N, C-alpha and C positions, 0 to 999 in steps of 0.2 A: 766496146766499153762493157765491162762486167758490172752488173747490178748486185751488189752485195748487201747483206743484211746491215752492215754499218753505213753504207750510202743511204738505204732506206731510213735508218734511225737518224741520220744527219738531216736529211730533207724533212723528215717528220719534226725534228727539233726546230728548224728554221721556220717551218710552217705552223708551229705550235700545235701539232696534231699527235695523237697516241694511237698507235696500231698494235693489236693483239697479234698473236702468232698467225692465225688463219688469214686475218685482213692483210698482214704484211706479206704473205705469199701471194695473195691476189694483186696487191700493188706492185710487187716485184715482176710478176708475169706481165701486167699491164705495161709497166715501163719498158721491159724488154721488147714487147711488141712495138712500142713507140720508137725505140731506138732503131729496131730492124726497119721500120718504115722510113725513118729519116736517112738511114743508110741507103735505101734504094732510091730515095730522091737525090742523094749526093751522087749517084752513079749516072744520072741524066745528063746528056751532053747539052749545055746551054751556051756554047760558045758563040753562036750566031744569033742569039735571042737578045732583043733589046730590052733593057730592064724596065720594069713598070714602076711608075711612081704611084699611080692610081689604078684600081682594078677595073674601072669602067670610064667611059667618056663623059659621064655627067659631071657637071660643075656646080659646086655649092654656090647658092645665091645667099650672100650675107646682107643683113640689114645694116644701115648706118648706125654707128655707135653714138647714141645721143644720150647725154646725161639728163635724167629726169628727177623729179623730187626724191629726196632721200629722207631717211628717218634719222632722228637724234640718237645718241648713244643711250640716253635715258629710255626712249621708246623701244629700242632694240633689247634692252635689258629687263623692260617692264614684265614680261611674261616668263622670264628665266626662272626655273625651279632652283637652281643654284648658281650663285654668283658671288664673286669676290671683288669688291670695290667696283672697278670699271670693266670687269672682264666676265665672260662666261666661264663657269667652272664645270669641268666634265670629268668623267672617270678616267683613270689612267689607261692609255691605249698601248704605249710601247713599254716594253720591259728592258730597261738599260742595265747592262752588267759591267 
């Protein structure tokens, strides 16, 4: 896979990042190294290797899910710096086009 400036620009746009010329070169070199490493991993014969679901034999001990006292909507909104009727009001997070 060739890492081009257009690909770097596209990934930067998706990530909402901006790279100048020098930084773009560093990012391009790093991405090429990552691709080369993954290519090396793809060459490994894993035909007789059983797939892992977990990396270790440790088992999660989960607590019982018990409903405890809850707060009212008014209590939840009491300390909100910005609210709109019955909802928390937050700054825009996603840019929809």
